[in-house]
C-alpha positions in Angstrom: 78.1 83.5 50.4 80.6 80.8 51.7 83.3 82.1 54.0 86.8 80.6 54.4 89.2 81.2 57.3 92.8 81.3 56.1 95.9 81.6 58.3 97.9 84.7 57.2 101.0 82.7 57.7 99.8 80.2 55.0 99.3 83.0 52.4 102.6 84.5 53.3 104.3 81.1 52.9 102.7 80.3 49.6 103.5 83.8 48.2 107.1 83.7 49.5 107.7 80.4 47.7 107.3 82.5 44.5 109.3 85.5 45.7 106.3 87.7 46.6 105.8 89.6 49.8 102.3 89.5 51.4 100.4 92.8 51.4 97.2 92.5 53.4 96.2 96.1 52.8 96.4 95.7 49.0 94.4 92.4 49.3 91.7 94.2 51.1 91.4 96.9 48.5 91.5 94.7 45.3 90.2 91.3 46.2 86.5 92.2 45.8 87.1 92.5 42.0 88.4 88.9 42.0 85.2 87.6 43.5 86.2 87.7 47.2 86.0 90.1 50.1 87.8 90.2 53.5 85.1 89.8 56.0 87.3 89.9 59.1 90.9 90.1 60.0 93.0 89.6 63.2 96.7 89.1 63.8 96.6 85.5 62.6 93.5 84.8 60.5 91.6 86.2 57.5 87.9 85.5 57.1 87.3 85.8 53.4 83.9 85.7 51.7 83.9 83.9 48.3 81.3 85.0 45.8 79.1 82.1 44.6 80.4 82.3 41.0 84.0 81.5 42.0 84.1 78.0 43.6 87.7 77.8 42.5 88.7 80.1 45.4 87.3 78.1 48.2 90.6 77.2 49.9 93.5 79.3 51.0 95.8 77.5 48.5 93.7 77.9 45.4 92.9 81.5 46.4 96.6 82.2 46.7 97.2 80.7 43.3 94.7 83.2 41.9 96.1 86.1 43.9 99.6 85.8 42.4 98.8 86.9 38.9 95.8 89.1 39.9 97.7 91.3 42.5 101.3 90.8 41.8 101.5 90.3 38.0 103.0 86.7 38.1 102.6 84.6 35.0 99.3 82.8 35.1 99.3 79.0 34.8 96.1 77.9 33.2 97.4 74.3 32.7 97.8 71.9 35.6 101.3 70.3 35.8 100.6 66.5 35.8 103.2 63.8 35.7 102.5 60.4 34.2 101.5 57.8 36.8 101.2 54.1 36.8 98.1 53.6 39.0 95.0 52.2 37.2 91.3 52.2 38.1 88.7 50.2 36.2 84.9 50.8 36.4 82.4 47.9 36.0 79.7 48.2 33.5 77.1 48.1 36.3 78.0 51.7 37.3 76.4 53.1 34.1 73.0 53.6 35.9 74.4 53.9 39.4 77.1 56.6 39.4 78.7 56.7 35.9 81.4 59.4 36.2 84.5 58.1 38.0 87.7 60.1 38.1 91.0 59.9 40.1 94.3 61.5 40.7 97.4 61.0 42.9 99.4 63.8 44.7 102.7 62.8 46.3 105.1 64.5 48.7 102.7 67.0 50.1 104.1 69.3 52.8 101.4 69.1 55.5 103.4 71.1 58.1 106.2 70.5 60.5 104.3 70.6 63.8 101.2 68.7 65.1 99.3 72.0 65.1 100.2 72.7 61.4 99.3 69.1 60.5 95.9 69.5 62.2 95.3 72.8 60.5 96.1 71.3 57.1 93.7 68.3 57.6 91.0 70.7 58.7 91.5 73.0 55.7 91.5 70.0 53.3 88.2 68.6 54.7 86.7 72.1 54.8 87.6 72.6 51.1 86.1 69.2 50.2 82.8 70.0 51.9 82.5 73.4 50.3 83.1 71.9 46.9 80.4 69.3 47.7 78.0 72.2 48.2 79.2 74.6 45.5 79.9 72.1 42.6 78.5 68.8 43.9 75.0 70.2 44.8 75.0 68.3 48.1 77.1 65.4 46.6 74.5 64.6 43.9 76.5 65.9 40.9 79.9 65.2 42.4 81.4 63.7 45.6 85.0 63.7 46.6 87.0 61.1 48.5 90.6 61.9 49.8 92.7 58.9 51.0 96.1 58.1 52.4 97.7 56.3 49.5 100.2 54.4 51.7 97.3 52.4 53.1 96.0 51.3 49.7 97.1 48.6 47.3 96.5 49.7 43.7 95.1 49.0 41.1 91.6 50.0 42.0 88.2 48.7 40.9 84.8 50.5 41.0 81.9 48.1 41.2 78.4 47.6 42.6 77.6 45.4 45.7 74.4 44.4 47.5 73.2 46.1 50.7 74.5 43.3 52.9 78.2 43.9 51.9 80.2 45.0 55.0 83.3 47.2 55.6 84.5 49.5 58.4 83.4 53.1 57.5 85.2 56.3 58.6 85.0 57.1 62.3 83.7 53.5 63.2 85.6 50.8 65.0 83.9 47.8 63.4 82.3 46.6 60.2 78.9 47.7 59.1 76.7 46.6 56.2 75.8 49.1 53.4 72.2 49.0 54.7 73.4 49.7 58.3 75.5 52.6 57.1 72.6 54.2 55.3 70.3 53.9 58.3 72.7 54.4 61.2 75.9 56.2 60.3 75.6 60.1 60.5 76.8 60.5 56.9 74.6 57.7 55.7 71.5 59.2 57.2 72.4 62.6 55.7 72.9 61.4 52.2 70.9 58.1 51.9 68.4 59.9 49.7 71.1 60.0 46.9 70.9 56.2 46.6 67.2 55.8 47.3 65.6 53.0 45.4 68.8 51.3 44.4 69.4 47.6 44.9 73.1 47.7 44.1 75.5 50.3 45.6 78.8 51.7 44.3 82.1 51.0 46.1 85.8 51.4 45.3 88.1 48.6 46.3 91.8 48.0 46.0 93.7 44.9 44.9 93.2 43.4 48.4 89.4 43.9 48.0 89.5 46.4 50.8 86.8 49.1 50.5 88.4 52.5 50.3 85.2 54.4 49.4 81.4 54.0 49.4 80.5 57.1 47.2 78.8 59.4 47.7 78.4 58.5 51.4 81.6 57.6 53.3 85.3 56.5 53.0 86.7 53.4 54.5 88.2 53.9 57.9 91.7 52.5 57.1 92.3 55.2 54.4 91.9 58.1 56.8 94.2 61.0 56.2 96.5 61.6 59.3 99.3 63.8 60.3 101.8 61.4 58.8 100.1 61.3 55.3 102.2 62.7 52.5 100.9 60.8 49.5 97.2 61.2 48.6 94.7 59.4 46.3 91.7 61.4 45.2 88.5 59.9 43.8 85.6 61.9 42.4 82.3 60.3 41.4 79.0 61.7 40.3 76.7 62.5 37.4 78.1 65.8 36.1 81.3 65.4 34.2 82.3 69.1 34.4 81.6 69.4 38.1 83.5 66.2 38.8 86.5 67.3 36.8 86.6 70.7 38.4 86.4 69.2 41.9 89.2 66.7 41.2 91.5 69.5 39.8 90.8 71.9 42.6 91.6 69.4 45.4 94.8 68.3 43.4 95.7 72.0 43.0 95.3 72.6 46.7 97.7 69.8 47.5 100.1 70.9 44.7 100.3 74.4 46.3 101.6 72.6 49.4 104.5 71.3 47.4 103.0 68.1 46.1 103.4 66.6 42.6 100.3 65.5 40.7 100.3 62.1 39.0 97.8 60.9 36.6 95.6 57.8 37.0 94.6 55.6 34.1 90.8 55.1 34.2 88.8 52.5 32.2 85.2 53.7 32.2 82.1 51.6 32.4 81.8 51.6 28.6 85.4 50.4 28.1 86.8 53.8 27.1 90.3 54.5 28.5 91.5 58.0 29.6 94.3 59.4 31.7 93.2 61.8 34.4 93.3 64.6 35.3 93.4 66.3 32.0 96.1 69.0 32.4 95.4 71.0 29.3 93.4 74.3 29.6 90.1 75.0 27.9 90.1 77.0 24.7 87.5 79.8 24.3 86.8 82.3 21.5 85.2 85.7 21.7 84.4 88.1 18.8 86.1 91.5 19.0 82.7 93.0 18.2 81.2 91.5 21.4 84.2 92.5 23.5 84.4 96.1 22.2 80.6 96.5 22.1 80.2 95.6 25.8 83.3 97.4 27.1 82.6 100.6 25.2 86.2 100.8 23.8 88.7 98.8 21.8 91.5 97.1 23.8 94.9 96.4 22.3 96.3 92.9 22.2 98.7 93.8 25.0 95.9 95.2 27.2 93.8 92.0 26.6 96.9 89.8 27.3 97.6 91.6 30.6 94.0 91.6 31.7 93.4 87.9 31.1 96.7 87.0 32.7 95.5 88.7 35.9 92.4 86.4 35.8 94.5 83.2 35.5 94.3 82.7 31.7 96.3 83.3 28.6 95.5 85.3 25.4 96.5 83.5 22.2 95.8 86.3 19.8 93.2 87.3 17.2 92.5 86.1 13.7 89.8 86.9 11.1 86.7 84.8 11.2 87.1 83.7 7.5 84.5 80.9 7.5 81.8 83.1 9.2 78.5 83.5 7.3 77.7 86.9 5.8 74.5 87.7 7.7 73.1 89.8 10.5 73.9 88.3 13.9 71.0 87.2 16.0 72.9 88.2 19.1 76.3 89.8 19.9 78.0 86.5 20.5 77.3 85.3 16.9 80.2 85.3 14.5 79.7 87.0 11.2 81.8 88.1 8.3 84.3 90.8 9.2 84.6 89.8 12.8 87.9 88.9 14.4 88.0 85.9 16.8 90.0 86.4 20.0 91.2 83.1 21.4 91.8 82.4 25.1 93.1 79.6 27.3 91.4 79.3 30.7 91.9 76.8 33.5 89.8 73.7 33.1 88.7 74.1 36.7 87.1 77.5 36.1 83.6 76.1 36.4 82.0 79.6 36.1 83.0 80.1 32.5 79.9 79.0 30.5 79.5 81.6 27.7 81.6 84.2 25.8 80.1 86.9 28.0 82.0 85.3 30.9 85.3 85.9 29.1 84.3 89.5 28.5 83.6 90.0 32.2 87.0 88.5 33.0 88.8 90.9 30.6 86.9 93.8 32.1 87.8 92.8 35.7 91.4 92.1 34.8 91.7 95.4 32.9 89.9 97.4 35.6 86.5 99.1 35.3 88.0 102.5 36.1 89.8 102.6 32.8 87.1 101.7 30.4 86.3 105.3 29.5 83.1 107.3 30.0 80.0 107.9 27.9 76.6 109.6 28.1 73.2 108.1 27.4 72.1 108.3 23.8 68.4 108.3 24.5 66.4 110.7 26.7 65.9 109.4 30.1 63.6 112.0 31.6 61.1 110.0 33.8 57.4 110.6 34.2 55.7 109.7 37.4 53.1 107.0 37.6 49.6 108.4 37.5 48.9 106.9 41.0 52.4 107.6 42.4 51.3 110.6 44.5 48.3 108.9 46.2 50.3 105.7 46.9 53.0 107.8 48.6 50.4 109.7 50.6 48.7 106.4 51.7 52.0 105.0 52.9 52.9 108.2 54.7 49.5 108.2 56.5 49.5 104.5 57.5 53.1 104.7 58.7 52.2 107.8 60.6 49.5 105.9 62.4 52.1 103.3 63.6 51.4 100.5 61.1 54.2 98.4 59.7 54.3 97.8 56.0 54.5 94.2 54.8 54.4 92.4 51.5 52.7 89.1 51.1 52.5 86.7 48.2 50.2 87.5 45.3 49.4 83.7 45.1 46.6 82.5 47.4 43.8 80.0 47.4 40.0 79.7 47.5 39.7 79.0 51.2 41.7 82.1 52.2 40.3 84.5 49.6 36.6 83.5 49.6 35.4 80.8 52.0 37.1 81.9 55.2 36.6 85.6 54.5 33.0 85.2 53.2 33.8 87.3 50.2 32.5 86.5 46.7 34.8 86.4 43.6 34.9 89.7 41.8 34.7 88.7 38.2 36.7 85.8 36.8 39.4 84.3 39.1 42.9 83.9 37.6 43.9 80.4 38.5 47.3 78.6 38.2 47.1 75.8 35.6 49.6 73.4 37.4 49.8 74.5 41.1 52.6 72.8 43.1 50.8 73.4 46.4 47.2 73.6 47.5 48.0 76.9 49.2 48.9 78.7 45.9 46.2 78.0 43.4 45.1 81.4 42.2 46.1 85.1 42.1 44.5 87.0 45.0 41.6 89.3 44.7 41.8 90.7 48.3 44.7 91.7 50.6 43.2 91.1 54.0 43.6 87.3 53.9 47.4 87.7 53.6 47.4 89.9 56.6 45.4 87.4 58.6 48.0 84.7 57.6 50.8 87.0 58.8 49.3 87.7 62.2 48.6 84.0 62.6 52.2 83.2 62.1 53.2 85.9 64.7 50.6 85.2 67.3 53.3 84.2 69.8 54.5 87.8 69.8 53.3 90.5 72.1 50.3 92.8 71.3 49.5 95.2 69.8 50.4 94.2 66.2 49.5 96.5 63.4 50.4 95.9 59.8 49.3 97.1 56.3 49.9 96.2 52.7 49.7 98.2 49.6 49.8 95.7 46.7 48.4 94.3 43.6 45.3 92.1 43.2 44.0 90.4 40.0 40.3 90.7 39.2 38.7 89.5 36.0 42.3 88.8 34.8 43.3 92.4 35.2 45.7 94.0 37.7 44.5 96.4 40.3 45.9 98.1 43.4 44.4 98.1 46.9 45.6 98.8 50.4 44.5 97.1 53.6 45.4 97.1 57.2 44.8 94.8 60.2 45.3 95.6 63.9 45.3 93.1 66.8 45.0 94.9 70.2 43.3 94.2 73.5 41.3 97.5 73.6 40.5 97.8 69.9 37.0 98.4 68.8 34.9 100.1 66.2 35.8 103.6 67.7 39.5 102.9 67.3 39.3 101.7 63.7 37.0 104.6 62.8 39.5 107.0 64.2 42.2 105.6 62.0 40.0 105.9 58.9 39.2 109.5 59.8 42.9 110.2 60.1 43.6 108.6 56.7 40.8 110.6 55.0 42.2 113.7 56.5 45.8 112.9 55.3 44.5 112.2 51.8 42.6 115.5 51.6 39.1 114.1 51.6 37.1 117.1 52.7 33.6 115.6 52.0 33.0 111.9 52.7 30.5 109.8 54.5 30.7 106.7 56.6 27.7 104.5 56.0 26.6 101.3 57.7 27.6 98.1 55.9 24.6 95.9 55.5 24.5 92.2 55.2 27.0 89.6 56.4 29.3 89.5 53.4 33.0 89.8 54.2 34.9 89.3 57.4 33.2 92.2 59.2 31.3 91.9 62.5 27.7 92.7 61.8 26.7 96.1 63.1 30.3 97.1 63.8 31.5 97.8 60.3 31.0 100.5 57.7 31.9 101.7 54.2 33.5 105.0 53.1 31.8 106.9 50.3 33.3 110.0 48.6 31.1 112.0 46.3 29.0 108.9 45.7 32.0 106.6 45.0 32.4 103.6 47.3 36.1 103.5 48.0 36.5 100.9 50.8 35.2 99.1 53.9 36.4 99.0 57.5 35.3 97.7 60.9 35.8 95.0 63.6 36.5 91.5 62.4 34.0 88.7 63.2 35.6 86.4 65.9 34.6 83.4 63.7 37.1 84.7 61.1 39.8 85.1 63.7 39.1 81.6 65.1 39.8 80.2 61.6 43.3 81.6 61.8 43.7 80.7 65.5 43.6 84.4 66.5 41.9 84.8 69.8 42.3 88.6 70.2 40.1 91.5 69.0 40.9 92.4 65.4 39.9 95.4 63.3 41.0 96.5 59.8 40.0 97.9 56.5 40.5 97.4 52.7 40.3 100.1 50.1 40.5 100.4 46.3 43.3 102.8 45.3 41.9 103.3 41.8 38.5 104.4 43.3 40.3 106.7 45.8 42.3 108.2 42.9 39.1 108.8 41.0 37.3 110.4 44.0 40.1 112.5 45.3 41.9 115.3 43.3 45.7 115.1 43.1 47.0 118.1 45.1 50.4 117.9 43.3 
């Protein structure tokens, strides 16, 4: 989960501006319900973990905006206050297949602090918020990338166009001009994100009326637009491929600056297809939920006032309920369907709430805002008495025995390949092999039939660690397209030999209650066993497993140069041969 560090003085200042006193103890108790958790706290700073489903809380300012209604009952503001601006930005038709979504906004008169330290902390917080949004909403700048500029250094109107790779400008943190191609190959940000423009012959840039490049999205800004300690007016550009991610990113950066006292102004954007729009769109999103869905999931009916209070805590507004008159008279396919007799509950939620994708998300917000502790109680309507698995007891006894012998349990992938399962281990296929129709890697082409190959792979990956190493796995194999359970162990130790592995097998048989069993020589060269130093275990005529020293040729295949010994057993055959003492 992403973590943000917030100065307590900033939260106190932003709350005080609305007549609210900061209460750190209350924040620690109740913030987890909002989607955050205080990870660390000292006299000055709070380290707050933000749950991945709430990217709208990734700055101290936007978090405080959400805290006010959630903790202190302030009136929520799902709409963004945007004044009409005069700045225009036009997008060339060539951007349609290069980077089609282009948005912009202006924020003026931002209070960035009264001391150099406060100015520096503000710039750091702004850049940190920008990068976290690049990760959470922009998916590494692919879906959305953000540029923040000092408006005083720019000469509107702006134009977004494409240019060839030899076009030059001075990028951020550089002292001289570089071509687009040089930036992608030499500038740190260009190297990191060049893959986003791979294969393109024309590249997007944003220029002002002086043809000065203010941004080369999604890579780097122009150096002359750098935000400094004296910046008070900001221009924000957001470009990408996902309209919703771009819009949320734009509004969240603008909201962060608005919390610092800034006033948001719109930008008039002419898109690549000639459509004109004024951005950002300040109006909230409207959502509807059926009362049947809300009541059915929460287990009780909430009054309109309870719903209104709950959704206000989550930053939205409840507009009331009305009959679903035009709904079809039919059985719903799922609880979110509207049918005759339902009432529709209408909500306004902030446009930047990227996490609201479905009516169920509104139900969750109402539940969180109302409080889970006041949803009532109920008892199961169906009998829930459990029955143990038929093989549950023997699996437990196997684990207890192996762990008692000092072996560590591991779990490897069920996916494997022919080389590991059959060729390297000299084992034949047992019945039909279940293969992957469209494998994405040559290492995962089938479902395993044996466990030992996975243990060899594990020890090979850990051969730089000290000996001894002793691991076991109790897991599923697939033979003849049917699941089966086996257990295997593998030990790497300097003084290991047949006597050592035989002693382990005798201890396991004792722990499993096998009073009468035989250890018989394992003939032939089939399997990974060293000829003459391996055996099979037979209980009442049932062959349950094999054990022994491993042939050094098998170890060499996995670059293991130490003595190895191990075993593999069939749990179903053990269960058939041994009575269940329970």
